[in-house]
PQR file of N, CA, C, O and H, with PARSE charges and radii, in Angstrom:
ATOM      1  N   UNK A   1     106.667 116.974 102.814 -0.4000 1.5000
ATOM      2  CA  UNK A   1     106.152 115.561 103.189 -0.0000 2.0000
ATOM      3  C   UNK A   1     106.469 114.890 103.832  0.5500 1.7000
ATOM      4  O   UNK A   1     105.843 114.404 104.773 -0.5500 1.4000
ATOM      5  N   UNK A   2     107.828 114.624 103.402 -0.4000 1.5000
ATOM      6  CA  UNK A   2     108.669 113.161 103.513 -0.0000 2.0000
ATOM      7  C   UNK A   2     108.779 113.157 105.132  0.5500 1.7000
ATOM      8  O   UNK A   2     108.532 112.081 105.677 -0.5500 1.4000
ATOM      9  H   UNK A   2     108.337 115.019 102.638  0.4000 1.0000
ATOM     10  N   UNK A   3     109.186 114.456 106.095 -0.4000 1.5000
ATOM     11  CA  UNK A   3     109.544 114.466 107.229 -0.0000 2.0000
ATOM     12  C   UNK A   3     108.072 113.993 107.532  0.5500 1.7000
ATOM     13  O   UNK A   3     108.064 112.884 108.066 -0.5500 1.4000
ATOM     14  H   UNK A   3     109.387 115.330 105.652  0.4000 1.0000
ATOM     15  N   UNK A   4     106.667 114.610 107.306 -0.4000 1.5000
ATOM     16  CA  UNK A   4     105.965 114.157 107.865 -0.0000 2.0000
ATOM     17  C   UNK A   4     105.533 113.136 108.270  0.5500 1.7000
ATOM     18  O   UNK A   4     105.071 112.907 109.388 -0.5500 1.4000
ATOM     19  H   UNK A   4     106.673 115.511 106.872  0.4000 1.0000
ATOM     20  N   UNK A   5     105.711 112.079 106.927 -0.4000 1.5000
ATOM     21  CA  UNK A   5     105.697 110.728 107.264 -0.0000 2.0000
ATOM     22  C   UNK A   5     106.404 110.046 108.034  0.5500 1.7000
ATOM     23  O   UNK A   5     105.963 109.000 108.511 -0.5500 1.4000
ATOM     24  H   UNK A   5     106.086 112.265 106.019  0.4000 1.0000
ATOM     25  N   UNK A   6     107.490 110.445 108.275 -0.4000 1.5000
ATOM     26  CA  UNK A   6     108.613 110.384 108.983 -0.0000 2.0000
ATOM     27  C   UNK A   6     109.153 109.139 108.446  0.5500 1.7000
ATOM     28  O   UNK A   6     109.242 108.089 109.082 -0.5500 1.4000
ATOM     29  H   UNK A   6     107.847 111.294 107.887  0.4000 1.0000
ATOM     30  N   UNK A   7     109.489 109.312 107.293 -0.4000 1.5000
ATOM     31  CA  UNK A   7     110.487 108.235 106.118 -0.0000 2.0000
ATOM     32  C   UNK A   7     112.201 108.456 106.615  0.5500 1.7000
ATOM     33  O   UNK A   7     113.139 107.662 106.698 -0.5500 1.4000
ATOM     34  H   UNK A   7     109.417 110.165 106.775  0.4000 1.0000
ATOM     35  N   UNK A   8     112.094 109.650 106.834 -0.4000 1.5000
ATOM     36  CA  UNK A   8     114.057 109.638 107.255 -0.0000 2.0000
ATOM     37  C   UNK A   8     114.571 109.598 108.023  0.5500 1.7000
ATOM     38  O   UNK A   8     114.465 110.414 108.938 -0.5500 1.4000
ATOM     39  H   UNK A   8     111.333 110.294 106.766  0.4000 1.0000
ATOM     40  N   UNK A   9     115.436 108.550 108.012 -0.4000 1.5000
ATOM     41  CA  UNK A   9     116.552 107.558 109.091 -0.0000 2.0000
ATOM     42  C   UNK A   9     115.704 107.298 110.410  0.5500 1.7000
ATOM     43  O   UNK A   9     115.952 107.341 111.615 -0.5500 1.4000
ATOM     44  H   UNK A   9     115.522 107.887 107.269  0.4000 1.0000
ATOM     45  N   UNK A  10     114.657 107.025 109.680 -0.4000 1.5000
ATOM     46  CA  UNK A  10     114.074 105.811 111.214 -0.0000 2.0000
ATOM     47  C   UNK A  10     114.962 104.698 112.042  0.5500 1.7000
ATOM     48  O   UNK A  10     115.087 105.003 113.229 -0.5500 1.4000
ATOM     49  H   UNK A  10     114.456 106.990 108.702  0.4000 1.0000
ATOM     50  N   UNK A  11     115.387 103.883 111.785 -0.4000 1.5000
ATOM     51  CA  UNK A  11     116.649 102.903 111.664 -0.0000 2.0000
ATOM     52  C   UNK A  11     117.757 102.938 110.798  0.5500 1.7000
ATOM     53  O   UNK A  11     117.657 102.900 109.572 -0.5500 1.4000
ATOM     54  H   UNK A  11     115.285 103.636 110.821  0.4000 1.0000
ATOM     55  N   UNK A  12     118.713 103.004 111.366 -0.4000 1.5000
ATOM     56  CA  UNK A  12     120.157 103.131 111.027 -0.0000 2.0000
ATOM     57  C   UNK A  12     120.623 101.643 110.346  0.5500 1.7000
ATOM     58  O   UNK A  12     120.525 100.552 110.907 -0.5500 1.4000
ATOM     59  H   UNK A  12     118.794 103.035 112.362  0.4000 1.0000
ATOM     60  N   UNK A  13     121.151 101.896 108.995 -0.4000 1.5000
ATOM     61  CA  UNK A  13     121.655 100.805 108.124 -0.0000 2.0000
ATOM     62  C   UNK A  13     122.230  99.525 109.325  0.5500 1.7000
ATOM     63  O   UNK A  13     121.978  98.386 108.931 -0.5500 1.4000
ATOM     64  H   UNK A  13     121.230 102.782 108.539  0.4000 1.0000
ATOM     65  N   UNK A  14     122.826  99.590 110.462 -0.4000 1.5000
ATOM     66  CA  UNK A  14     123.680  98.239 110.558 -0.0000 2.0000
ATOM     67  C   UNK A  14     122.390  97.817 111.815  0.5500 1.7000
ATOM     68  O   UNK A  14     122.726  97.018 112.689 -0.5500 1.4000
ATOM     69  H   UNK A  14     123.030 100.515 110.782  0.4000 1.0000
ATOM     70  N   UNK A  15     121.138  98.316 111.836 -0.4000 1.5000
ATOM     71  CA  UNK A  15     119.749  97.942 113.207 -0.0000 2.0000
ATOM     72  C   UNK A  15     119.257  97.087 112.038  0.5500 1.7000
ATOM     73  O   UNK A  15     119.173  95.870 112.200 -0.5500 1.4000
ATOM     74  H   UNK A  15     120.865  98.965 111.126  0.4000 1.0000
ATOM     75  N   UNK A  16     118.839  97.797 110.562 -0.4000 1.5000
ATOM     76  CA  UNK A  16     118.338  97.297 109.170 -0.0000 2.0000
ATOM     77  C   UNK A  16     118.641  95.637 109.028  0.5500 1.7000
ATOM     78  O   UNK A  16     117.855  94.690 109.071 -0.5500 1.4000
ATOM     79  H   UNK A  16     118.907  98.786 110.431  0.4000 1.0000
ATOM     80  N   UNK A  17     120.419  95.689 108.799 -0.4000 1.5000
ATOM     81  CA  UNK A  17     120.873  94.951 108.871 -0.0000 2.0000
ATOM     82  C   UNK A  17     120.676  93.735 109.417  0.5500 1.7000
ATOM     83  O   UNK A  17     120.539  92.634 108.883 -0.5500 1.4000
ATOM     84  H   UNK A  17     121.057  96.458 108.764  0.4000 1.0000
ATOM     85  N   UNK A  18     120.681  94.184 110.946 -0.4000 1.5000
ATOM     86  CA  UNK A  18     120.478  93.126 111.875 -0.0000 2.0000
ATOM     87  C   UNK A  18     118.889  93.094 112.499  0.5500 1.7000
ATOM     88  O   UNK A  18     118.871  92.845 113.705 -0.5500 1.4000
ATOM     89  H   UNK A  18     120.793  95.078 111.380  0.4000 1.0000
ATOM     90  N   UNK A  19     117.955  93.242 112.058 -0.4000 1.5000
ATOM     91  CA  UNK A  19     116.229  92.798 111.952 -0.0000 2.0000
ATOM     92  C   UNK A  19     116.503  92.155 110.722  0.5500 1.7000
ATOM     93  O   UNK A  19     116.053  91.045 111.009 -0.5500 1.4000
ATOM     94  H   UNK A  19     117.970  93.444 111.079  0.4000 1.0000
ATOM     95  N   UNK A  20     117.023  92.012 109.251 -0.4000 1.5000
ATOM     96  CA  UNK A  20     117.069  91.356 108.551 -0.0000 2.0000
ATOM     97  C   UNK A  20     117.590  89.940 108.074  0.5500 1.7000
ATOM     98  O   UNK A  20     117.516  89.281 107.037 -0.5500 1.4000
ATOM     99  H   UNK A  20     117.389  92.913 109.018  0.4000 1.0000
ATOM    100  N   UNK A  21     118.266  89.756 109.580 -0.4000 1.5000
ATOM    101  CA  UNK A  21     118.717  88.396 109.237 -0.0000 2.0000
ATOM    102  C   UNK A  21     117.340  87.198 109.144  0.5500 1.7000
ATOM    103  O   UNK A  21     116.189  87.443 109.505 -0.5500 1.4000
ATOM    104  H   UNK A  21     118.326  90.291 110.423  0.4000 1.0000
ATOM    105  N   UNK A  22     117.948  85.578 108.428 -0.4000 1.5000
ATOM    106  CA  UNK A  22     116.712  85.113 108.782 -0.0000 2.0000
ATOM    107  C   UNK A  22     117.532  83.969 109.780  0.5500 1.7000
ATOM    108  O   UNK A  22     118.634  83.524 110.103 -0.5500 1.4000
ATOM    109  H   UNK A  22     118.883  85.379 108.134  0.4000 1.0000
ATOM    110  N   UNK A  23     116.050  83.881 109.988 -0.4000 1.5000
ATOM    111  CA  UNK A  23     116.116  82.644 111.356 -0.0000 2.0000
ATOM    112  C   UNK A  23     115.371  82.087 111.403  0.5500 1.7000
ATOM    113  O   UNK A  23     114.233  82.557 111.376 -0.5500 1.4000
ATOM    114  H   UNK A  23     115.155  84.243 109.726  0.4000 1.0000
ATOM    115  N   UNK A  24     115.660  80.550 111.517 -0.4000 1.5000
ATOM    116  CA  UNK A  24     114.855  79.211 111.370 -0.0000 2.0000
ATOM    117  C   UNK A  24     114.068  79.008 112.894  0.5500 1.7000
ATOM    118  O   UNK A  24     112.899  78.655 113.050 -0.5500 1.4000
ATOM    119  H   UNK A  24     116.584  80.169 111.539  0.4000 1.0000
ATOM    120  N   UNK A  25     114.792  79.249 113.671 -0.4000 1.5000
ATOM    121  CA  UNK A  25     114.159  78.580 115.137 -0.0000 2.0000
ATOM    122  C   UNK A  25     113.199  79.309 115.957  0.5500 1.7000
ATOM    123  O   UNK A  25     112.421  78.709 116.698 -0.5500 1.4000
ATOM    124  H   UNK A  25     115.742  79.536 113.544  0.4000 1.0000
ATOM    125  N   UNK A  26     113.233  81.175 115.804 -0.4000 1.5000
ATOM    126  CA  UNK A  26     111.582  81.173 116.273 -0.0000 2.0000
ATOM    127  C   UNK A  26     110.390  80.864 115.659  0.5500 1.7000
ATOM    128  O   UNK A  26     109.237  80.863 116.089 -0.5500 1.4000
ATOM    129  H   UNK A  26     113.865  81.662 115.201  0.4000 1.0000
ATOM    130  N   UNK A  27     110.924  80.567 114.436 -0.4000 1.5000
ATOM    131  CA  UNK A  27     109.363  79.968 113.376 -0.0000 2.0000
ATOM    132  C   UNK A  27     109.466  78.569 113.494  0.5500 1.7000
ATOM    133  O   UNK A  27     108.976  77.660 112.825 -0.5500 1.4000
ATOM    134  H   UNK A  27     111.861  80.569 114.087  0.4000 1.0000
ATOM    135  N   UNK A  28     110.120  78.580 114.370 -0.4000 1.5000
ATOM    136  CA  UNK A  28     109.809  76.210 113.945 -0.0000 2.0000
ATOM    137  C   UNK A  28     109.350  76.394 115.815  0.5500 1.7000
ATOM    138  O   UNK A  28     108.243  75.870 115.940 -0.5500 1.4000
ATOM    139  H   UNK A  28     110.518  79.319 114.914  0.4000 1.0000
ATOM    140  N   UNK A  29     109.724  76.811 116.857 -0.4000 1.5000
ATOM    141  CA  UNK A  29     109.358  76.949 117.619 -0.0000 2.0000
ATOM    142  C   UNK A  29     107.785  77.387 117.462  0.5500 1.7000
ATOM    143  O   UNK A  29     106.941  76.715 118.055 -0.5500 1.4000
ATOM    144  H   UNK A  29     110.624  77.236 116.756  0.4000 1.0000
ATOM    145  N   UNK A  30     107.476  78.257 116.846 -0.4000 1.5000
ATOM    146  CA  UNK A  30     105.911  78.647 116.938 -0.0000 2.0000
ATOM    147  C   UNK A  30     105.307  78.153 116.681  0.5500 1.7000
ATOM    148  O   UNK A  30     104.179  78.281 117.156 -0.5500 1.4000
ATOM    149  H   UNK A  30     108.161  78.803 116.364  0.4000 1.0000
ATOM    150  N   UNK A  31     105.638  77.043 115.569 -0.4000 1.5000
ATOM    151  CA  UNK A  31     105.262  76.320 114.865 -0.0000 2.0000
ATOM    152  C   UNK A  31     104.931  74.958 115.387  0.5500 1.7000
ATOM    153  O   UNK A  31     103.958  74.490 114.797 -0.5500 1.4000
ATOM    154  H   UNK A  31     106.555  76.940 115.183  0.4000 1.0000
ATOM    155  N   UNK A  32     105.386  74.241 116.225 -0.4000 1.5000
ATOM    156  CA  UNK A  32     105.845  72.924 116.866 -0.0000 2.0000
ATOM    157  C   UNK A  32     104.634  73.339 118.421  0.5500 1.7000
ATOM    158  O   UNK A  32     103.958  72.487 118.998 -0.5500 1.4000
ATOM    159  H   UNK A  32     106.177  74.621 116.705  0.4000 1.0000
ATOM    160  N   UNK A  33     104.680  75.023 118.820 -0.4000 1.5000
ATOM    161  CA  UNK A  33     104.278  75.505 119.910 -0.0000 2.0000
ATOM    162  C   UNK A  33     102.748  75.316 119.882  0.5500 1.7000
ATOM    163  O   UNK A  33     102.018  74.934 120.797 -0.5500 1.4000
ATOM    164  H   UNK A  33     105.229  75.715 118.351  0.4000 1.0000
ATOM    165  N   UNK A  34     102.242  75.888 117.852 -0.4000 1.5000
ATOM    166  CA  UNK A  34     101.100  75.987 117.818 -0.0000 2.0000
ATOM    167  C   UNK A  34     100.377  74.590 117.221  0.5500 1.7000
ATOM    168  O   UNK A  34      99.177  74.412 117.011 -0.5500 1.4000
ATOM    169  H   UNK A  34     102.836  76.199 117.109  0.4000 1.0000
ATOM    170  N   UNK A  35     101.089  73.996 117.090 -0.4000 1.5000
ATOM    171  CA  UNK A  35     100.548  72.351 116.940 -0.0000 2.0000
ATOM    172  C   UNK A  35     100.199  71.552 117.735  0.5500 1.7000
ATOM    173  O   UNK A  35      99.389  70.630 117.633 -0.5500 1.4000
ATOM    174  H   UNK A  35     102.063  74.140 117.261  0.4000 1.0000
ATOM    175  N   UNK A  36     101.104  72.048 118.960 -0.4000 1.5000
ATOM    176  CA  UNK A  36     101.135  71.324 120.201 -0.0000 2.0000
ATOM    177  C   UNK A  36     100.348  71.708 120.599  0.5500 1.7000
ATOM    178  O   UNK A  36      99.988  70.894 121.449 -0.5500 1.4000
ATOM    179  H   UNK A  36     101.762  72.796 119.043  0.4000 1.0000
ATOM    180  N   UNK A  37      99.326  72.984 120.590 -0.4000 1.5000
ATOM    181  CA  UNK A  37      98.278  73.265 121.600 -0.0000 2.0000
ATOM    182  C   UNK A  37      96.902  72.759 120.803  0.5500 1.7000
ATOM    183  O   UNK A  37      95.870  72.335 121.324 -0.5500 1.4000
ATOM    184  H   UNK A  37      99.618  73.645 119.899  0.4000 1.0000
ATOM    185  N   UNK A  38      97.181  72.921 119.445 -0.4000 1.5000
ATOM    186  CA  UNK A  38      95.293  72.816 118.788 -0.0000 2.0000
ATOM    187  C   UNK A  38      95.573  70.600 118.740  0.5500 1.7000
ATOM    188  O   UNK A  38      94.618  69.877 118.459 -0.5500 1.4000
ATOM    189  H   UNK A  38      98.020  73.265 119.022  0.4000 1.0000
ATOM    190  N   UNK A  39      96.928  70.035 119.055 -0.4000 1.5000
ATOM    191  CA  UNK A  39      96.570  68.578 119.713 -0.0000 2.0000
ATOM    192  C   UNK A  39      96.106  68.486 120.735  0.5500 1.7000
ATOM    193  O   UNK A  39      95.053  67.885 120.947 -0.5500 1.4000
ATOM    194  H   UNK A  39      97.704  70.622 119.283  0.4000 1.0000
ATOM    195  N   UNK A  40      97.121  69.337 122.009 -0.4000 1.5000
ATOM    196  CA  UNK A  40      96.117  69.330 123.271 -0.0000 2.0000
ATOM    197  C   UNK A  40      94.845  69.174 123.236  0.5500 1.7000
ATOM    198  O   UNK A  40      94.315  68.082 123.441 -0.5500 1.4000
ATOM    199  H   UNK A  40      97.977  69.825 121.837  0.4000 1.0000
ATOM    200  N   UNK A  41      94.061  70.485 122.914 -0.4000 1.5000
ATOM    201  CA  UNK A  41      92.394  70.579 122.401 -0.0000 2.0000
ATOM    202  C   UNK A  41      91.942  69.605 122.004  0.5500 1.7000
ATOM    203  O   UNK A  41      91.174  68.901 122.659 -0.5500 1.4000
ATOM    204  H   UNK A  41      94.492  71.372 122.747  0.4000 1.0000
ATOM    205  N   UNK A  42      92.400  69.321 120.636 -0.4000 1.5000
ATOM    206  CA  UNK A  42      91.351  68.529 120.230 -0.0000 2.0000
ATOM    207  C   UNK A  42      91.522  66.962 120.982  0.5500 1.7000
ATOM    208  O   UNK A  42      90.479  66.343 121.194 -0.5500 1.4000
ATOM    209  H   UNK A  42      93.024  69.893 120.104  0.4000 1.0000
ATOM    210  N   UNK A  43      92.155  66.661 121.173 -0.4000 1.5000
ATOM    211  CA  UNK A  43      92.371  65.651 122.591 -0.0000 2.0000
ATOM    212  C   UNK A  43      91.190  65.593 123.773  0.5500 1.7000
ATOM    213  O   UNK A  43      90.436  64.663 124.059 -0.5500 1.4000
ATOM    214  H   UNK A  43      93.002  67.164 121.001  0.4000 1.0000
ATOM    215  N   UNK A  44      91.329  67.171 124.460 -0.4000 1.5000
ATOM    216  CA  UNK A  44      90.199  67.161 125.061 -0.0000 2.0000
ATOM    217  C   UNK A  44      88.972  67.007 124.577  0.5500 1.7000
ATOM    218  O   UNK A  44      88.023  66.312 124.940 -0.5500 1.4000
ATOM    219  H   UNK A  44      91.941  67.926 124.227  0.4000 1.0000
ATOM    220  N   UNK A  45      89.194  68.072 123.338 -0.4000 1.5000
ATOM    221  CA  UNK A  45      87.634  67.834 122.430 -0.0000 2.0000
ATOM    222  C   UNK A  45      86.945  66.235 122.720  0.5500 1.7000
ATOM    223  O   UNK A  45      85.897  66.019 123.328 -0.5500 1.4000
ATOM    224  H   UNK A  45      89.965  68.637 123.043  0.4000 1.0000
ATOM    225  N   UNK A  46      87.940  65.118 122.045 -0.4000 1.5000
ATOM    226  CA  UNK A  46      87.486  63.840 121.954 -0.0000 2.0000
ATOM    227  C   UNK A  46      86.952  63.847 123.475  0.5500 1.7000
ATOM    228  O   UNK A  46      85.802  63.841 123.914 -0.5500 1.4000
ATOM    229  H   UNK A  46      88.792  65.294 121.551  0.4000 1.0000
ATOM    230  N   UNK A  47      88.128  63.860 124.080 -0.4000 1.5000
ATOM    231  CA  UNK A  47      87.529  63.175 125.790 -0.0000 2.0000
ATOM    232  C   UNK A  47      86.064  63.910 126.302  0.5500 1.7000
ATOM    233  O   UNK A  47      85.170  63.232 126.807 -0.5500 1.4000
ATOM    234  H   UNK A  47      89.063  63.865 123.724  0.4000 1.0000
ATOM    235  N   UNK A  48      85.947  65.355 126.105 -0.4000 1.5000
ATOM    236  CA  UNK A  48      84.334  66.172 126.124 -0.0000 2.0000
ATOM    237  C   UNK A  48      83.813  65.740 125.293  0.5500 1.7000
ATOM    238  O   UNK A  48      83.663  66.860 124.806 -0.5500 1.4000
ATOM    239  H   UNK A  48      86.674  65.907 125.695  0.4000 1.0000
ATOM    240  N   UNK A  49      83.182  64.902 124.351 -0.4000 1.5000
ATOM    241  CA  UNK A  49      82.507  64.753 123.911 -0.0000 2.0000
ATOM    242  C   UNK A  49      81.429  64.576 124.199  0.5500 1.7000
ATOM    243  O   UNK A  49      81.258  63.954 125.248 -0.5500 1.4000
ATOM    244  H   UNK A  49      83.304  63.992 124.747  0.4000 1.0000
ATOM    245  N   UNK A  50      80.065  65.078 123.334 -0.4000 1.5000
ATOM    246  CA  UNK A  50      78.588  64.496 124.300 -0.0000 2.0000
ATOM    247  C   UNK A  50      78.478  65.329 125.395  0.5500 1.7000
ATOM    248  O   UNK A  50      77.299  65.221 125.732 -0.5500 1.4000
ATOM    249  H   UNK A  50      80.204  65.583 122.482  0.4000 1.0000
ATOM    250  N   UNK A  51      79.170  66.295 126.336 -0.4000 1.5000
ATOM    251  CA  UNK A  51      79.440  67.166 127.210 -0.0000 2.0000
ATOM    252  C   UNK A  51      78.611  68.595 127.087  0.5500 1.7000
ATOM    253  O   UNK A  51      78.570  69.102 125.966 -0.5500 1.4000
ATOM    254  H   UNK A  51      80.128  66.382 126.062  0.4000 1.0000
ATOM    255  N   UNK A  52      78.109  69.104 127.917 -0.4000 1.5000
ATOM    256  CA  UNK A  52      78.438  70.764 127.864 -0.0000 2.0000
ATOM    257  C   UNK A  52      80.333  70.813 128.095  0.5500 1.7000
ATOM    258  O   UNK A  52      80.733  71.792 127.464 -0.5500 1.4000
ATOM    259  H   UNK A  52      78.141  68.692 128.827  0.4000 1.0000
ATOM    260  N   UNK A  53      81.058  70.364 128.511 -0.4000 1.5000
ATOM    261  CA  UNK A  53      82.236  70.896 128.404 -0.0000 2.0000
ATOM    262  C   UNK A  53      82.830  70.931 127.133  0.5500 1.7000
ATOM    263  O   UNK A  53      83.812  71.664 127.245 -0.5500 1.4000
ATOM    264  H   UNK A  53      80.733  69.569 129.023  0.4000 1.0000
ATOM    265  N   UNK A  54      82.729  70.466 125.843 -0.4000 1.5000
ATOM    266  CA  UNK A  54      82.983  70.803 124.759 -0.0000 2.0000
ATOM    267  C   UNK A  54      82.463  72.353 124.475  0.5500 1.7000
ATOM    268  O   UNK A  54      83.321  73.197 124.216 -0.5500 1.4000
ATOM    269  H   UNK A  54      81.931  69.870 125.753  0.4000 1.0000
ATOM    270  N   UNK A  55      81.913  72.503 124.493 -0.4000 1.5000
ATOM    271  CA  UNK A  55      81.720  74.048 123.939 -0.0000 2.0000
ATOM    272  C   UNK A  55      82.807  75.128 124.258  0.5500 1.7000
ATOM    273  O   UNK A  55      83.166  75.856 123.333 -0.5500 1.4000
ATOM    274  H   UNK A  55      81.216  71.817 124.704  0.4000 1.0000
ATOM    275  N   UNK A  56      83.432  75.304 125.669 -0.4000 1.5000
ATOM    276  CA  UNK A  56      84.416  76.295 125.759 -0.0000 2.0000
ATOM    277  C   UNK A  56      85.212  75.739 124.557  0.5500 1.7000
ATOM    278  O   UNK A  56      85.159  76.355 123.492 -0.5500 1.4000
ATOM    279  H   UNK A  56      83.140  74.713 126.420  0.4000 1.0000
ATOM    280  N   UNK A  57      86.029  74.484 124.677 -0.4000 1.5000
ATOM    281  CA  UNK A  57      86.880  74.006 123.323 -0.0000 2.0000
ATOM    282  C   UNK A  57      86.862  73.761 122.168  0.5500 1.7000
ATOM    283  O   UNK A  57      87.790  73.460 121.416 -0.5500 1.4000
ATOM    284  H   UNK A  57      86.072  73.984 125.542  0.4000 1.0000
ATOM    285  N   UNK A  58      85.743  73.887 121.972 -0.4000 1.5000
ATOM    286  CA  UNK A  58      85.149  74.305 120.478 -0.0000 2.0000
ATOM    287  C   UNK A  58      85.444  75.499 120.137  0.5500 1.7000
ATOM    288  O   UNK A  58      85.996  75.466 119.037 -0.5500 1.4000
ATOM    289  H   UNK A  58      84.990  74.130 122.583  0.4000 1.0000
ATOM    290  N   UNK A  59      85.346  76.581 120.550 -0.4000 1.5000
ATOM    291  CA  UNK A  59      85.680  77.823 120.815 -0.0000 2.0000
ATOM    292  C   UNK A  59      87.248  78.279 120.829  0.5500 1.7000
ATOM    293  O   UNK A  59      87.787  78.979 119.972 -0.5500 1.4000
ATOM    294  H   UNK A  59      84.898  76.609 121.444  0.4000 1.0000
ATOM    295  N   UNK A  60      87.665  77.902 121.625 -0.4000 1.5000
ATOM    296  CA  UNK A  60      88.814  77.474 121.902 -0.0000 2.0000
ATOM    297  C   UNK A  60      90.095  77.181 120.529  0.5500 1.7000
ATOM    298  O   UNK A  60      91.182  77.699 120.275 -0.5500 1.4000
ATOM    299  H   UNK A  60      87.227  77.333 122.321  0.4000 1.0000
ATOM    300  N   UNK A  61      89.296  76.121 119.909 -0.4000 1.5000
ATOM    301  CA  UNK A  61      89.667  75.637 118.541 -0.0000 2.0000
ATOM    302  C   UNK A  61      89.655  76.448 117.991  0.5500 1.7000
ATOM    303  O   UNK A  61      90.683  77.056 117.694 -0.5500 1.4000
ATOM    304  H   UNK A  61      88.413  75.700 120.115  0.4000 1.0000
ATOM    305  N   UNK A  62      88.344  76.832 117.585 -0.4000 1.5000
ATOM    306  CA  UNK A  62      88.337  78.232 116.643 -0.0000 2.0000
ATOM    307  C   UNK A  62      89.443  79.550 116.279  0.5500 1.7000
ATOM    308  O   UNK A  62      89.895  80.249 115.372 -0.5500 1.4000
ATOM    309  H   UNK A  62      87.509  76.338 117.826  0.4000 1.0000
ATOM    310  N   UNK A  63      89.474  79.281 117.720 -0.4000 1.5000
ATOM    311  CA  UNK A  63      90.569  80.951 117.873 -0.0000 2.0000
ATOM    312  C   UNK A  63      92.135  80.278 117.654  0.5500 1.7000
ATOM    313  O   UNK A  63      93.031  80.974 117.174 -0.5500 1.4000
ATOM    314  H   UNK A  63      89.106  78.713 118.456  0.4000 1.0000
ATOM    315  N   UNK A  64      92.360  78.908 118.040 -0.4000 1.5000
ATOM    316  CA  UNK A  64      93.472  78.712 117.542 -0.0000 2.0000
ATOM    317  C   UNK A  64      94.040  78.932 116.008  0.5500 1.7000
ATOM    318  O   UNK A  64      94.993  79.479 115.452 -0.5500 1.4000
ATOM    319  H   UNK A  64      91.632  78.343 118.430  0.4000 1.0000
ATOM    320  N   UNK A  65      92.768  78.107 115.639 -0.4000 1.5000
ATOM    321  CA  UNK A  65      92.516  78.144 114.153 -0.0000 2.0000
ATOM    322  C   UNK A  65      92.797  79.111 113.495  0.5500 1.7000
ATOM    323  O   UNK A  65      93.767  79.108 112.737 -0.5500 1.4000
ATOM    324  H   UNK A  65      91.993  77.663 116.090  0.4000 1.0000
ATOM    325  N   UNK A  66      91.950  80.209 113.662 -0.4000 1.5000
ATOM    326  CA  UNK A  66      92.325  80.981 113.315 -0.0000 2.0000
ATOM    327  C   UNK A  66      93.303  81.987 113.238  0.5500 1.7000
ATOM    328  O   UNK A  66      93.365  82.855 112.368 -0.5500 1.4000
ATOM    329  H   UNK A  66      91.162  80.211 114.277  0.4000 1.0000
ATOM    330  N   UNK A  67      94.362  81.771 114.561 -0.4000 1.5000
ATOM    331  CA  UNK A  67      95.635  82.467 114.855 -0.0000 2.0000
ATOM    332  C   UNK A  67      96.413  81.792 113.837  0.5500 1.7000
ATOM    333  O   UNK A  67      97.084  82.494 113.080 -0.5500 1.4000
ATOM    334  H   UNK A  67      94.312  81.065 115.269  0.4000 1.0000
ATOM    335  N   UNK A  68      96.424  80.300 113.684 -0.4000 1.5000
ATOM    336  CA  UNK A  68      97.338  79.957 112.816 -0.0000 2.0000
ATOM    337  C   UNK A  68      97.689  80.181 111.525  0.5500 1.7000
ATOM    338  O   UNK A  68      98.754  79.877 110.989 -0.5500 1.4000
ATOM    339  H   UNK A  68      95.879  79.730 114.298  0.4000 1.0000
ATOM    340  N   UNK A  69      96.436  80.908 110.887 -0.4000 1.5000
ATOM    341  CA  UNK A  69      96.319  80.914 109.432 -0.0000 2.0000
ATOM    342  C   UNK A  69      96.550  82.692 109.237  0.5500 1.7000
ATOM    343  O   UNK A  69      96.633  83.199 108.118 -0.5500 1.4000
ATOM    344  H   UNK A  69      95.570  81.155 111.323  0.4000 1.0000
ATOM    345  N   UNK A  70      96.628  83.446 110.440 -0.4000 1.5000
ATOM    346  CA  UNK A  70      96.762  84.478 110.585 -0.0000 2.0000
ATOM    347  C   UNK A  70      98.043  84.950 110.206  0.5500 1.7000
ATOM    348  O   UNK A  70      98.907  84.589 111.006 -0.5500 1.4000
ATOM    349  H   UNK A  70      96.561  83.034 111.349  0.4000 1.0000
ATOM    350  N   UNK A  71      98.629  85.900 108.893 -0.4000 1.5000
ATOM    351  CA  UNK A  71     100.152  86.189 109.402 -0.0000 2.0000
ATOM    352  C   UNK A  71     100.485  86.635 110.156  0.5500 1.7000
ATOM    353  O   UNK A  71     100.016  87.762 110.312 -0.5500 1.4000
ATOM    354  H   UNK A  71      97.928  86.193 108.243  0.4000 1.0000
ATOM    355  N   UNK A  72     101.737  86.060 111.426 -0.4000 1.5000
ATOM    356  CA  UNK A  72     102.220  86.729 112.242 -0.0000 2.0000
ATOM    357  C   UNK A  72     103.262  87.750 111.910  0.5500 1.7000
ATOM    358  O   UNK A  72     103.964  87.689 110.900 -0.5500 1.4000
ATOM    359  H   UNK A  72     102.119  85.144 111.299  0.4000 1.0000
ATOM    360  N   UNK A  73     103.340  88.927 113.043 -0.4000 1.5000
ATOM    361  CA  UNK A  73     103.985  90.703 112.635 -0.0000 2.0000
ATOM    362  C   UNK A  73     105.205  90.360 113.627  0.5500 1.7000
ATOM    363  O   UNK A  73     104.970  89.663 114.613 -0.5500 1.4000
ATOM    364  H   UNK A  73     102.770  88.975 113.864  0.4000 1.0000
ATOM    365  N   UNK A  74     106.320  90.770 113.417 -0.4000 1.5000
ATOM    366  CA  UNK A  74     107.042  91.571 114.685 -0.0000 2.0000
ATOM    367  C   UNK A  74     106.919  93.124 115.080  0.5500 1.7000
ATOM    368  O   UNK A  74     106.620  94.048 114.324 -0.5500 1.4000
ATOM    369  H   UNK A  74     106.511  91.336 112.615  0.4000 1.0000
ATOM    370  N   UNK A  75     107.239  93.188 116.523 -0.4000 1.5000
ATOM    371  CA  UNK A  75     106.512  93.952 117.071 -0.0000 2.0000
ATOM    372  C   UNK A  75     107.801  94.519 117.838  0.5500 1.7000
ATOM    373  O   UNK A  75     107.682  95.439 118.648 -0.5500 1.4000
ATOM    374  H   UNK A  75     107.482  92.437 117.138  0.4000 1.0000
TER
END
């Protein structure tokens, strides 16, 4: 059954060690870019309030907030 599931030697130990290194750079870039996108969209929402142009930006704001709270996985 173990061979069927594929649990044997999928990655070498060296590759697992390389992938397990902690780095703050990619997470910081992700955080800053995401807050930037939310901030810019909030500003555009402020500028378009009271018009029909705010509708797509409200939708985009919902998508951005949902993606912010979703866990990020590496592929």
